[in-house]
C-alpha positions as CSV (number, residue, x, y, z in Angstrom):
1,M,109.8,101.4,120.1
2,T,112.7,102.6,119.4
3,D,113.9,103.9,116.8
4,R,116.0,101.0,115.2
5,V,114.3,97.7,115.2
6,K,116.2,94.7,113.9
7,S,115.2,91.1,113.3
8,P,116.8,88.1,114.9
9,A,116.1,85.9,111.4
10,D,117.2,88.7,109.2
11,D,118.5,91.3,107.9
12,I,115.5,93.9,107.4
13,V,115.5,96.5,109.5
14,I,112.2,99.2,110.3
15,R,113.0,103.0,111.2
16,A,111.6,105.8,111.6
17,A,111.5,107.5,107.7
18,T,112.3,110.7,107.8
19,A,112.8,113.9,104.8
20,S,115.7,112.3,102.6
21,D,113.3,108.5,101.9
22,R,110.4,111.6,100.0
23,A,111.6,110.1,97.1
24,F,111.9,106.8,97.9
25,L,108.0,106.5,99.1
26,D,106.5,108.1,96.8
27,S,107.8,105.8,93.7
28,L,105.7,102.8,95.7
29,D,102.5,104.8,94.2
30,E,102.6,102.5,91.2
31,R,102.6,99.1,93.7
32,L,99.7,100.2,95.7
33,I,97.1,100.4,92.4
34,G,99.1,96.7,90.8
35,E,95.1,95.3,91.3
36,A,92.9,97.6,91.6
37,A,89.9,97.9,88.9
38,V,87.1,100.0,90.1
39,P,83.8,99.6,87.5
40,G,83.6,103.0,85.9
41,I,87.3,104.6,87.2
42,D,90.0,104.5,84.3
43,R,93.4,104.1,85.4
44,A,94.2,107.6,84.7
45,R,91.3,108.1,88.2
46,I,93.0,105.7,90.0
47,E,96.0,106.6,89.8
48,A,95.0,110.3,89.9
49,F,93.8,109.5,93.9
50,Q,96.6,106.8,95.0
51,S,98.8,109.7,93.8
52,A,96.8,113.2,96.3
53,F,96.0,110.2,98.9
54,T,99.5,109.5,99.6
55,R,100.9,112.8,99.4
56,A,97.5,114.2,102.1
57,A,98.7,110.7,104.3
58,L,102.7,111.7,104.0
59,D,102.7,115.1,103.8
60,S,100.2,115.8,107.2
61,T,101.3,116.3,110.0
62,E,98.9,115.7,112.5
63,P,99.3,114.5,115.8
64,G,100.8,110.7,116.4
65,A,100.9,110.0,112.9
66,C,104.3,107.9,111.9
67,T,106.2,106.6,108.8
68,L,108.1,103.5,109.2
69,L,110.8,102.5,106.4
70,A,111.9,99.0,106.4
71,E,115.2,98.3,105.1
72,D,117.9,96.1,104.4
73,G,121.5,95.4,106.2
74,N,123.0,98.3,103.9
75,G,120.9,100.9,104.1
76,R,118.9,99.4,101.3
77,P,115.1,100.5,102.0
78,L,112.4,97.7,100.5
79,G,109.5,99.4,101.6
80,Y,106.7,101.9,104.3
81,I,103.7,102.1,106.4
82,H,101.8,105.3,107.8
83,L,100.0,105.8,110.6
84,E,97.5,107.7,111.7
85,P,95.4,107.8,115.0
86,T,92.1,108.3,113.6
87,E,88.2,107.3,115.5
88,D,86.1,104.1,114.8
89,G,82.7,105.3,114.7
90,L,81.5,101.9,114.6
91,A,83.6,101.3,118.7
92,R,83.8,105.2,118.8
93,E,86.8,104.9,120.6
94,A,90.1,106.1,119.3
95,A,92.2,103.7,116.4
96,G,95.3,103.2,114.7
97,Y,94.8,103.2,111.1
98,V,96.9,102.3,108.5
99,S,97.0,104.8,105.8
100,V,100.2,103.3,103.5
101,I,101.4,100.1,103.6
102,A,103.9,98.7,100.4
103,V,106.9,96.6,99.5
104,T,109.4,97.2,96.7
105,A,108.4,94.1,94.2
106,E,112.2,92.2,94.8
107,A,111.1,93.2,99.0
108,E,107.8,91.0,97.8
109,G,107.3,87.2,100.1
110,R,110.4,88.2,102.3
111,G,108.4,88.3,105.3
112,V,109.1,93.0,104.7
113,A,104.8,93.8,105.2
114,K,104.1,91.3,108.1
115,R,107.7,93.4,109.9
116,L,106.0,96.7,108.6
117,L,102.5,95.7,110.4
118,D,104.0,94.1,112.9
119,A,105.5,98.0,114.4
120,A,102.7,99.0,113.8
121,E,100.8,96.7,115.8
122,D,103.8,98.1,118.6
123,W,102.8,102.1,117.8
124,A,98.9,100.7,117.7
125,R,99.3,99.1,121.5
126,A,102.3,102.0,122.7
127,A,99.4,104.4,121.6
128,G,96.7,102.2,123.6
129,Y,94.1,102.1,120.5
130,R,92.3,98.2,120.1
131,C,92.4,98.3,116.8
132,L,94.6,98.5,113.9
133,L,92.0,99.5,110.3
134,L,92.7,100.5,107.3
135,D,91.2,99.9,103.7
136,V,92.1,98.2,100.3
137,F,90.9,98.1,97.7
138,A,88.5,94.6,96.4
139,S,90.5,93.7,92.8
140,N,93.2,93.6,95.5
141,A,92.8,90.2,96.3
142,T,96.4,89.6,97.2
143,A,96.9,91.9,99.5
144,R,93.5,91.5,100.5
145,R,94.7,87.4,101.7
146,F,97.4,89.1,103.6
147,Y,95.3,91.0,105.6
148,E,93.6,87.9,106.3
149,R,96.5,86.4,107.7
150,R,97.3,88.9,109.8
151,G,94.8,88.6,111.9
152,F,92.5,91.3,109.6
153,S,88.7,90.7,108.9
154,E,86.3,92.6,107.0
155,D,83.6,95.4,109.4
156,S,81.8,97.0,105.9
157,L,82.0,97.2,103.0
158,R,81.8,100.0,100.3
159,L,79.4,98.8,96.6
160,R,78.8,100.8,93.8
161,R,76.7,100.8,91.4
162,L,76.9,103.3,87.6
163,V,74.0,104.6,86.9
164,G,71.9,104.7,83.9
165,R,73.2,101.6,83.7
166,A,71.0,98.1,83.6
167,P,72.5,95.4,86.1
168,G,75.5,93.4,84.8
169,E,76.0,95.7,82.0
170,G,79.3,96.1,82.3
171,A,81.8,99.0,82.9
């Protein structure tokens, strides 16, 4: 993959993120949890989880990990994706992991996330991975539909039951 890839269809450019992009990357946490709802977990805990998860991903020095930024032709950031090597426990082989993908509200619907996932596939192919894995909040219907359209399918599902409550009782 080259350092800068310009799409022939429009002005979206994908490039490696730099330290000077960090404030922008951090600013998208709220977009990542916009549709998140988890039984028994209040909004503040979801926000704290996402903040800590994003920081850990972006601060990682793991070999092979990378963060790619999408920007328009004027250099205005539109979104990013963070990628890490991981172990696919089911296939028992190395795989690529999309730990974070987020776009600005203004960039939504412009193909930015698609281009970021295309770049992730290029990264995975170059690393010799057979698949990309990711996690998404079950309540994030928008993201789940997007991932399904991009060929992702469920391979496992985490279920949650609050202890001490009758089945069907509210959160």
